[in-house]
N, C-alpha and C positions, 0 to 999 in steps of 0.2 A: 665444471663438467658439462659443457655444451648446452647451457640453458638458453632460453630465448631472452634476448636483451631488448627491453622496451624503454624508450625515453620516459623520464619522470612525468612529464605533462601528459603523455599518452596513457601512462598507467592510471593517472587520476581520472582521465576521461573514461577509460575502460571500467574502472571501479564504479563511477557514477552510473554508467549505462547498466552494468550488472546489478547494482543495488536497485535502480529503477525497475528493471525487469523482474527482480525478486519481489518487489512490492506489488507489481501488477499481477504476478502469479498468486500472491497471497490474497489480493482483492478478488481475483477470479475464483479462488477456492471458497471464499466467503459468499460470493454471489451464487455459486452452486449450492452452498448450504442453505441460503435463503430460499432459493427456488425449490430445493428438495424438501425443506421444512414446510413450505407453504403447500406445494402441490401433492407431495407424497405422504408426509407425516401429518399434515393438517395442524401444524403448530400455531397457525394464525394467518393473518392476511395483511394487506397493505392498504392504507388509506391515502387520500390525496389523489395525485395523478395516477392514472391506470398503470399497473405493472403487469405486463403480459409477456414481453419478450426477454431473452437472456440479457440484452443490453440494458434493459430497464433495471434488472437486478444488479448488473455490474455498476450502473450509475449510482444506485442507492448504496452499494457497497463502497464505492469510492468516497461518497459523501460521509459515510459512517467511519471508514478507516482513517480519514484525515481529520475527523472530529469537526468537520465543517457544519454539518447538521442544518441544511437549508430548510427542511420542513415541508417541501413540496410533495415528498413521499415519506410516509411514516409507518412503522410497523405496529401491528396490534397483537394482543395476546402474548404468547410465549416467544414470538420472534423478537420481542423487545430485548430479551436476555442475550440472544445472539448478537444483536446490535451493540449492546453494552460491552460485551466481550471483544467484539471487533474494534470498537473505539479505543478501548484500553490497550489492546494488542497493537493497533496502528500507532498510537501515541508513543508507546515504548520502542517500537521498531523504527519509527521515523527519527526519534531522538538518538537511538543507537546508531543509525545510519549516518546521521550528521556528525556524531562524534567520531565514528570510524573514518569518514572521509576527511575530517579535520586533522586527525592524527596522521593519516596517510599523506595529506598535503604537506605537513611539516617534515615528513620523512623523504618524500620523493619529488616534491615540487622544486623547480629550479628558480631560486630567488635571486634577483639582481639588486645590487646596492643602489640606493637613491643618491643622486649627485646634486 
């Protein structure tokens, strides 16, 4: 039925870009939650390096989402709970994304025989 035909390797590249974009959107949502929780709801604050701009919250969110946990910025009070939820969510979604891409590669990737 007249669907769009895309080569297997291009499909995988498209999937990787879409998954990366989805992770960045999720990280942005958590960054907004941290800023809203600190500035509007008063759930806590951040220690370490000064967190004043949205990119600072985004940086902390990336570090938390990937479970990297550098420690140069750290949450205090109830913002710690959001950080824990984000780390767990990031761990699960990154693992799921890797599995999804692995399965897609097995299905769509063009494999050549070794000689």
